[in-house]
Every structure is written in structure tokens, then in C-alpha cells.
VEXDREN-2710 file (C-alpha; in Angstrom, 1 decimal):
% VEXDREN-2710
k/r/px/py/pz
1/UNK/0.0/0.3/0.3
2/UNK/3.1/2.5/0.8
3/UNK/4.3/1.9/-2.6
4/UNK/1.1/1.7/-4.2
5/UNK/0.7/5.2/-2.5
6/UNK/3.8/6.8/-3.7
7/UNK/3.2/5.7/-6.7
8/UNK/-0.3/7.7/-7.1
9/UNK/1.1/10.8/-5.9
10/UNK/3.7/10.1/-8.3
11/UNK/1.5/10.4/-10.9
12/UNK/-0.5/12.8/-10.0
13/UNK/2.0/15.4/-9.5
14/UNK/3.6/14.6/-12.4
15/UNK/-0.4/14.9/-13.7
16/UNK/-0.8/18.4/-12.3
17/UNK/2.6/19.4/-14.0
18/UNK/1.5/18.8/-17.1
19/UNK/-1.7/20.4/-16.6
20/UNK/-0.1/23.8/-15.4
21/UNK/2.5/23.9/-18.4
22/UNK/-0.3/23.3/-20.8
23/UNK/-3.1/26.1/-19.1
24/UNK/0.1/28.2/-19.2
25/UNK/0.6/27.7/-22.6
26/UNK/-2.5/28.9/-23.0
27/UNK/-3.2/31.3/-21.1
28/UNK/0.4/32.9/-23.0
29/UNK/-1.2/32.5/-26.0
30/UNK/-4.6/34.2/-25.4
31/UNK/-2.0/37.3/-23.9
32/UNK/-0.4/37.4/-27.1
33/UNK/-3.0/37.3/-28.7
34/UNK/-4.8/40.2/-26.8
35/UNK/-1.5/42.3/-26.5
36/UNK/-1.1/41.3/-31.2
37/UNK/-4.4/43.1/-31.0
38/UNK/-4.4/45.7/-29.0
39/UNK/-0.5/47.0/-31.2
40/UNK/-2.9/46.4/-34.4
41/UNK/-5.2/48.8/-33.2
42/UNK/-2.3/51.4/-32.0
43/UNK/-0.4/51.6/-35.0
44/UNK/-3.6/51.8/-37.5
45/UNK/-4.9/54.3/-34.8
46/UNK/-1.4/56.1/-35.4
47/UNK/-1.2/55.6/-39.3
48/UNK/-4.7/57.4/-39.2
49/UNK/-2.8/60.7/-37.4
50/UNK/0.0/60.2/-39.1
51/UNK/-1.4/60.5/-42.9
52/UNK/-3.0/63.1/-42.7
53/UNK/0.2/65.2/-41.6
54/UNK/1.9/63.6/-44.2
55/UNK/-0.9/64.4/-46.7
56/UNK/-0.8/67.9/-45.7
57/UNK/-1.0/70.4/-48.2
58/UNK/1.4/72.9/-46.3
59/UNK/5.3/72.3/-44.8
60/UNK/5.7/70.8/-41.7
61/UNK/8.9/70.6/-40.2
62/UNK/9.1/68.6/-36.4
63/UNK/12.6/70.0/-35.1
64/UNK/14.5/71.2/-31.4
65/UNK/14.2/73.8/-30.5
66/UNK/17.9/75.1/-31.6
67/UNK/16.7/74.0/-35.6
68/UNK/18.7/70.4/-34.6
69/UNK/16.9/66.8/-35.3
70/UNK/14.4/67.8/-38.4
71/UNK/12.0/65.5/-40.2
72/UNK/9.9/66.7/-42.8
73/UNK/6.3/65.6/-44.2
74/UNK/6.0/65.1/-47.5
75/UNK/4.9/68.5/-49.3
76/UNK/8.1/69.6/-46.9
77/UNK/10.5/67.2/-49.4
78/UNK/8.6/68.2/-51.9
79/UNK/9.5/71.4/-51.8
80/UNK/12.8/71.1/-50.6
81/UNK/13.4/68.7/-53.1
82/UNK/13.8/65.8/-51.0
83/UNK/13.2/62.2/-52.4
84/UNK/11.5/59.7/-49.8
85/UNK/14.4/58.7/-48.3
86/UNK/15.3/61.4/-45.6
87/UNK/18.7/62.7/-45.3
88/UNK/19.9/64.3/-41.7
89/UNK/18.7/67.7/-42.1
90/UNK/18.3/70.4/-39.5
91/UNK/15.9/73.6/-39.9
92/UNK/19.0/76.4/-40.8
93/UNK/19.5/73.6/-43.8
94/UNK/16.1/73.9/-45.3
95/UNK/16.4/78.0/-45.6
96/UNK/18.1/79.6/-48.1
97/UNK/21.6/81.2/-47.5
98/UNK/19.9/85.1/-47.9
99/UNK/17.5/84.3/-45.2
100/UNK/19.5/82.4/-42.5
101/UNK/20.5/85.1/-39.8
102/UNK/16.3/85.7/-40.0
103/UNK/16.2/82.0/-39.9
104/UNK/18.7/82.2/-36.6
105/UNK/16.3/85.1/-34.6
106/UNK/12.9/82.5/-35.6
107/UNK/15.0/80.6/-33.5
108/UNK/16.1/83.0/-30.8
109/UNK/12.7/84.4/-30.9
110/UNK/10.9/80.4/-30.9
111/UNK/13.9/79.4/-27.8
112/UNK/12.3/82.1/-25.5
113/UNK/8.7/83.1/-26.0
114/UNK/7.8/79.4/-27.0
115/UNK/6.5/81.1/-31.2
116/UNK/8.0/83.2/-33.7
117/UNK/7.1/84.1/-37.2
118/UNK/8.9/84.8/-40.3
119/UNK/9.0/85.1/-43.3
120/UNK/11.9/83.0/-44.9
121/UNK/12.6/81.6/-48.2
122/UNK/13.2/77.9/-48.9
123/UNK/16.9/76.7/-50.7
124/UNK/16.4/74.9/-53.7
125/UNK/13.2/77.0/-55.9
126/UNK/13.6/79.6/-53.7
127/UNK/9.9/79.4/-52.2
128/UNK/8.8/81.9/-49.6
129/UNK/7.1/80.6/-46.3
130/UNK/5.4/82.0/-43.8
131/UNK/7.0/80.0/-41.8
132/UNK/5.1/79.8/-38.1
133/UNK/6.6/77.7/-34.8
134/UNK/6.1/77.0/-31.4
135/UNK/6.7/75.0/-29.0
136/UNK/5.5/71.7/-27.7
137/UNK/6.3/68.3/-25.4
138/UNK/7.1/65.3/-27.7
139/UNK/7.4/61.8/-25.3
140/UNK/8.8/64.5/-22.4
141/UNK/11.3/65.9/-24.8
142/UNK/11.0/69.8/-26.4
143/UNK/10.7/70.4/-29.6
144/UNK/8.8/72.4/-31.8
145/UNK/6.8/72.2/-34.6
146/UNK/6.8/74.9/-37.5
147/UNK/4.4/74.9/-40.6
148/UNK/5.3/76.9/-43.4
149/UNK/2.3/78.3/-46.1
150/UNK/3.6/80.0/-49.3
151/UNK/3.0/83.2/-49.4
152/UNK/5.2/84.3/-52.7
153/UNK/1.7/85.4/-54.8
154/UNK/0.6/87.4/-51.7
155/UNK/3.5/89.1/-50.8
156/UNK/4.4/90.3/-54.5
157/UNK/0.5/91.6/-54.3
158/UNK/1.2/93.6/-51.2
159/UNK/4.4/94.8/-52.6
160/UNK/3.0/95.7/-55.9
161/UNK/-0.3/97.6/-53.5
162/UNK/2.7/99.5/-52.1
163/UNK/4.1/100.7/-54.5
164/UNK/0.9/101.7/-56.4
165/UNK/0.0/103.6/-52.9
166/UNK/3.0/105.4/-52.8
167/UNK/3.2/106.4/-56.8
168/UNK/-0.6/107.4/-55.7
169/UNK/0.9/109.1/-53.1
170/UNK/3.7/111.3/-54.8
171/UNK/1.7/111.7/-58.0
172/UNK/-0.9/113.6/-55.5
173/UNK/1.6/115.5/-53.6
174/UNK/3.8/117.0/-57.0
175/UNK/0.5/117.8/-57.9
176/UNK/-0.5/119.5/-55.6
177/UNK/3.1/121.5/-54.8
178/UNK/2.6/121.9/-58.6
179/UNK/-0.4/123.6/-58.9
180/UNK/0.5/125.9/-55.6
181/UNK/3.0/127.3/-57.7
182/UNK/0.9/127.6/-60.8
183/UNK/-1.7/129.7/-58.2
184/UNK/0.9/132.1/-56.6
185/UNK/2.4/133.0/-60.1
186/UNK/-0.7/133.8/-61.8
187/UNK/-2.0/135.1/-58.7
188/UNK/0.7/138.2/-58.8
189/UNK/0.4/139.1/-62.0
190/UNK/-3.3/139.2/-62.1
191/UNK/-3.4/141.1/-58.6
192/UNK/-1.7/143.4/-60.6
193/UNK/-4.0/143.5/-64.4
194/UNK/-7.3/144.0/-61.6
195/UNK/-5.4/146.8/-59.4
196/UNK/-4.5/148.5/-63.2
197/UNK/-8.1/147.8/-63.9
198/UNK/-9.5/149.6/-61.1
199/UNK/-7.5/152.7/-62.3
200/UNK/-8.3/152.8/-66.0
201/UNK/-12.1/153.4/-65.4
202/UNK/-11.8/156.4/-64.0
203/UNK/-9.9/157.1/-66.5
204/UNK/-11.8/156.3/-69.8
205/UNK/-15.1/157.2/-71.1
206/UNK/-18.6/156.2/-71.0
207/UNK/-17.6/154.3/-74.7
208/UNK/-15.0/152.1/-73.1
209/UNK/-16.0/151.3/-70.0
210/UNK/-17.8/148.4/-71.1
211/UNK/-14.3/147.4/-72.2
212/UNK/-13.1/147.6/-68.7
213/UNK/-15.1/146.4/-67.0
214/UNK/-15.4/143.1/-69.2
215/UNK/-11.5/142.8/-68.9
216/UNK/-12.0/143.1/-64.7
217/UNK/-14.8/140.4/-64.6
218/UNK/-12.6/137.8/-66.8
219/UNK/-9.9/139.0/-63.8
220/UNK/-12.1/138.2/-60.6
221/UNK/-13.3/134.8/-62.3
222/UNK/-9.8/134.2/-63.5
223/UNK/-8.7/134.8/-59.6
224/UNK/-11.9/133.1/-58.3
225/UNK/-10.7/129.8/-60.0
226/UNK/-7.5/130.2/-58.8
227/UNK/-8.4/130.1/-55.0
228/UNK/-10.4/126.8/-56.0
229/UNK/-7.4/125.3/-57.6
230/UNK/-5.3/126.3/-54.6
231/UNK/-8.2/124.5/-52.6
232/UNK/-8.3/121.6/-54.1
233/UNK/-4.3/121.4/-53.6
234/UNK/-4.7/122.1/-50.0
235/UNK/-7.3/120.0/-49.0
236/UNK/-5.7/116.7/-51.4
237/UNK/-2.6/117.6/-49.7
238/UNK/-4.2/116.8/-46.1
239/UNK/-2.8/120.2/-45.1
240/UNK/-6.3/121.2/-44.0
241/UNK/-7.0/122.0/-39.8
242/UNK/-10.2/122.1/-38.7
243/UNK/-11.2/124.7/-35.5
244/UNK/-14.2/123.4/-34.5
245/UNK/-16.1/125.8/-31.8
246/UNK/-20.1/125.9/-30.3
247/UNK/-22.3/127.5/-33.2
248/UNK/-25.7/128.3/-34.0
249/UNK/-26.0/126.6/-37.0
250/UNK/-29.3/128.3/-38.2
251/UNK/-28.0/132.1/-37.8
252/UNK/-24.7/130.4/-39.5
253/UNK/-26.4/129.4/-42.6
254/UNK/-28.4/132.3/-42.5
255/UNK/-25.1/134.5/-42.5
256/UNK/-24.0/132.7/-45.3
257/UNK/-26.9/132.5/-47.6
258/UNK/-27.4/136.5/-47.2
259/UNK/-23.8/137.1/-49.1
260/UNK/-25.7/135.4/-52.2
261/UNK/-29.4/137.7/-51.5
262/UNK/-27.7/140.3/-54.3
263/UNK/-27.0/138.3/-56.7
264/UNK/-30.4/136.2/-56.6
265/UNK/-32.8/139.7/-56.2
266/UNK/-30.8/140.3/-59.7
267/UNK/-31.6/137.5/-61.0
268/UNK/-34.9/137.5/-59.9
269/UNK/-34.8/134.4/-57.9
270/UNK/-36.7/134.0/-53.9
271/UNK/-33.9/133.0/-51.8
272/UNK/-35.2/131.7/-47.7
273/UNK/-34.2/129.4/-45.3
274/UNK/-36.1/127.2/-43.9
275/UNK/-35.2/126.1/-40.3
276/UNK/-37.1/123.8/-38.2
277/UNK/-35.8/125.3/-34.9
278/UNK/-34.9/128.5/-34.7
279/UNK/-31.6/127.9/-33.0
280/UNK/-29.2/125.0/-34.0
281/UNK/-26.0/124.7/-31.6
282/UNK/-23.5/122.1/-32.7
283/UNK/-19.9/121.8/-31.7
284/UNK/-18.2/122.7/-36.3
285/UNK/-16.2/124.7/-37.8
286/UNK/-17.3/127.2/-38.8
287/UNK/-15.2/128.5/-41.7
288/UNK/-15.8/124.8/-43.3
289/UNK/-19.1/125.5/-43.4
290/UNK/-19.4/129.0/-44.7
291/UNK/-17.3/127.8/-47.8
292/UNK/-19.8/124.6/-48.0
293/UNK/-22.6/126.8/-48.0
294/UNK/-20.8/129.3/-50.4
295/UNK/-20.5/126.8/-53.0
296/UNK/-23.4/124.6/-52.6
297/UNK/-25.9/127.9/-52.7
298/UNK/-23.3/129.9/-54.8
299/UNK/-23.8/126.8/-57.7
300/UNK/-27.4/126.8/-56.6
301/UNK/-28.2/130.7/-57.5
302/UNK/-25.9/131.3/-60.7
303/UNK/-27.5/128.1/-62.4
304/UNK/-31.1/129.1/-62.0
305/UNK/-32.7/131.2/-64.1
306/UNK/-36.6/131.2/-62.2
307/UNK/-37.9/130.1/-59.5
308/UNK/-36.1/129.3/-56.2
309/UNK/-33.8/128.5/-53.8
310/UNK/-34.1/127.0/-50.8
311/UNK/-31.9/126.3/-47.5
312/UNK/-33.4/123.8/-45.0
313/UNK/-31.8/122.8/-41.9
314/UNK/-32.9/120.4/-39.7
315/UNK/-31.3/117.7/-37.2
316/UNK/-31.2/115.4/-34.2
317/UNK/-29.6/114.2/-31.6
318/UNK/-26.0/113.2/-33.3
319/UNK/-26.3/114.8/-37.2
320/UNK/-27.3/118.3/-38.9
321/UNK/-28.7/117.7/-42.2
322/UNK/-28.5/120.8/-44.4
323/UNK/-30.4/120.7/-47.8
324/UNK/-30.1/122.7/-50.9
325/UNK/-33.2/123.0/-53.4
326/UNK/-33.0/124.7/-56.5
327/UNK/-36.0/124.9/-59.8
328/UNK/-32.4/125.4/-62.3
329/UNK/-30.9/123.8/-65.3
330/UNK/-30.1/120.3/-63.4
331/UNK/-26.8/118.5/-64.0
332/UNK/-27.1/116.0/-66.7
333/UNK/-27.2/111.9/-66.3
334/UNK/-23.0/112.1/-68.0
335/UNK/-22.1/114.9/-65.4
336/UNK/-23.4/112.9/-62.5
337/UNK/-20.9/110.4/-61.8
338/UNK/-17.9/113.2/-62.1
339/UNK/-19.6/115.7/-59.9
340/UNK/-17.1/115.3/-56.9
341/UNK/-13.7/114.8/-58.9
342/UNK/-12.5/118.0/-59.6
343/UNK/-9.6/118.4/-62.2
344/UNK/-11.3/114.5/-64.4
345/UNK/-14.6/117.1/-65.1
346/UNK/-14.0/120.0/-67.0
347/UNK/-16.6/122.3/-68.0
348/UNK/-18.3/121.8/-63.8
349/UNK/-15.5/124.0/-61.6
350/UNK/-14.5/122.6/-58.8
351/UNK/-17.5/123.8/-56.4
352/UNK/-18.8/120.2/-55.8
353/UNK/-15.1/119.0/-55.7
354/UNK/-13.6/121.6/-53.1
355/UNK/-17.2/120.8/-51.0
356/UNK/-16.9/116.4/-51.1
357/UNK/-13.8/116.9/-49.2
358/UNK/-14.4/119.5/-46.7
359/UNK/-17.7/117.3/-46.3
360/UNK/-15.1/114.2/-45.9
361/UNK/-12.6/116.1/-44.0
362/UNK/-15.3/116.7/-41.5
363/UNK/-16.9/113.5/-40.8
364/UNK/-20.4/114.4/-42.9
365/UNK/-22.3/113.0/-45.9
366/UNK/-22.9/114.6/-49.0
367/UNK/-25.8/113.2/-51.4
368/UNK/-27.1/115.0/-55.2
369/UNK/-29.9/114.2/-56.2
370/UNK/-30.6/116.2/-59.6
371/UNK/-33.2/115.7/-63.1
372/UNK/-32.1/117.8/-66.4
373/UNK/-33.8/121.2/-66.8
374/UNK/-35.6/120.2/-63.6
375/UNK/-33.3/121.2/-60.6
376/UNK/-30.8/119.8/-58.0
377/UNK/-31.3/118.8/-54.2
378/UNK/-27.5/118.8/-52.6
379/UNK/-27.9/117.7/-49.2
380/UNK/-25.1/117.8/-46.3
381/UNK/-25.4/115.9/-43.4
382/UNK/-22.8/117.2/-40.7
383/UNK/-22.4/115.2/-36.6
384/UNK/-23.2/117.6/-34.3
385/UNK/-20.8/116.5/-32.0
386/UNK/-16.9/117.7/-32.4
387/UNK/-15.5/117.5/-35.0
388/UNK/-13.8/114.3/-36.2
389/UNK/-9.5/115.1/-37.2
390/UNK/-9.1/114.1/-40.6
391/UNK/-6.6/111.0/-40.0
392/UNK/-9.2/109.5/-37.8
393/UNK/-13.0/110.2/-39.7
394/UNK/-15.1/107.9/-41.7
395/UNK/-15.1/107.9/-45.5
396/UNK/-18.0/110.8/-46.3
397/UNK/-20.6/108.8/-48.3
398/UNK/-21.4/109.7/-51.8
399/UNK/-24.7/109.2/-53.4
400/UNK/-25.1/110.7/-56.8
401/UNK/-28.8/110.1/-57.9
402/UNK/-29.8/110.3/-61.4
403/UNK/-33.9/111.3/-62.0
END
């Protein structure tokens, strides 16, 4: 019996050992299968994330913050002329020699601030990239990701626009300087002509006096044109300075309109001012307001043969509206789009061009409505508060309507 028991115990131990070995093997196989499945899933997920980065249209570089150990996506490889097998490159190796000083400053700013943005040319083609870099943590290491977008065409267009703007500014400056000089050179002898004309009127007989008066009228008209040219040149050069002060707009308009009373009565026209309030206060440049009314009311009286010229004044809490209505000859349809162009609108004078610029300088708007042979209405709206400096004034709204 003891021998039989001993043999049974030995067989049992061997069976248990074999069973445990088989079970362990089966369990290990299960664990390995699960690990392989999880690795496959992880690699698939990583591939899904890696592929869009590799296929991204923008240049993508991952490198050390100091510019070393760089990897590039496919767009970067194509931009740098690299094949699929990338050589060991550094950030500066990807930048054209002319821009490497700027690239070093870029890396210094990246290290100091954690981000940087610089325009850099790439080697092998001269493409200009706007490179935006930021510091990230990769596997516990401090690295940088740089994204470059091709801005060659955009920067070229920006340069063209800047050059065109500079040419326009210079052309305006030269034109204004020329006109100011021309006005001065003509004004001096013209003043002498007008002075001698006054003396000549007293010396000639009645038969020649009409000729002298014609000379004087022509000289005065030429002098007024020169004044307008000089005003336009000054406004275009932005040398005009506003001096806003508190004033009663109704009283100021009435005083400006009275200066045209004699001419209106000589032409048989009714000239009146209609104010919806007897007193309307605002903070405006009185001289600028007077010049606006001189041109608008003066044109209305000059180009109205019969009927009336009415000046209406209205206001709300924010703005003053001045509307000049006449029953004159109106404005031809083909002239309406060019009312405010001044030198490009020969025969129309400079009055509305000057008015438009003064109104814009004051931060206001001007609106012209007209029908040929049926009259014109010009509406000027000015801010009621402090006048806005020209550099910050909004663009005047110019609404030209034809009937």
C-alpha cells in the first residue's frame, strides 16, 4: 500500500505539472493574441493620425528648438527637393542662405517666447514661406513644430499695392505742389491787372468803360478759379486743419446765405432759409461750414434762371442736415458720376469737388439728387458733436442719383 500510494502521488504530481504547463501555454497564447491585437489597433490609429500630417498641403517641420534633428512631411520634402528617404537635416539646412540670419533670430525668439513667425525663403527654388513655429512636448522632450505656408504670390501683390500707393501719394504731392506754385505765379500778375483795371475805369470814357468792366469780370473769375484750385490742392494734400467751436448753425447758415442775396434778387429768384428749430447748436468749424454753403448755395443761384433757391436746416441728437433745393437747369446724367472729381470734370468748376472734400474732412456725407432741366437738391449731413480729425474721419457717403 505505501508503494501504491507513493506511485499514485507521483503520477498525480506529474499530471498536475503537465496540466499547469499546458494551461500556462494556452493562457500565454491568449495574452499574446490580445497584445498583438492591441498593438495593431494602436498602429492603425497612429497611421490614421500620421497620414493626414504627411499629406497636409502646408510644409510641416518637426525639429529641436535649436534647429537640429528635423523631420519633414511630404509637402516639405517636395518643397526642399528631397526624396522619400530623408537625409539628416537641420532647420537651417532648409532655409536659403540669404535668410539664415533671419532664421537664427526666429529660433532665438522661439526658444525665448515659445512661438515665432517669420517669412523665410526655402532652398532649392526660392519659395517664400510664412513660417509659424511653436514649442511642444514630444515623449517628454522639448521640440518645435514649424508650419510654412507659401506666401510668394501674396507678398508680391502686397508689394505691388504698396508701390502703387506710394506712386499715388507722390503724384498727389507733386500735383498739389505744382498747382500751388502755378496759382502763386498767376495770382501775383493778375492782382496787378485788377488793380490797374480799377484805375483805368476812372480814366476812360463811357464808351470804353464796358470793355474795362469786362476785363475786370474776367480777371475776377480767373482769380476765383485760382482760389478754387489752391483750395483743392490743399485739401488733397490733407494740409487743411479744422478748428471746431460751438455755434448756432441756423444763424451761421442765414449769414452765409445773405451773401448771395443781391445776386439772387438781380436774377429775380426767391432765396429763403427754412429752419425746423429757431436755434440749433453744434460743434463745427465755422469757416468750413461757410465754404460749403458758399459753393452749394452759390451754384444753386448761379444755375437757376427762374424760380427759387431754398435752404432747409434740420437736426437730431447726433447730426445736422442742410439741404439746398433749387429749380435750376439741373445736372446732365453723364456728368452726375463725376461731380466730385474736380480736374476730371472740365466745365463743371471745382465747387462740388471742394465741398465733397471739406464734408469728408468734417466726417460728414453729401448726397446729390438732380434731374436735367428740373432742378437739383444737395444734402449735406455733418456730425453735431466735436468735429472728427481728418486722419480718423469716416469716408463720406457719396450718393449720386439721376432722375
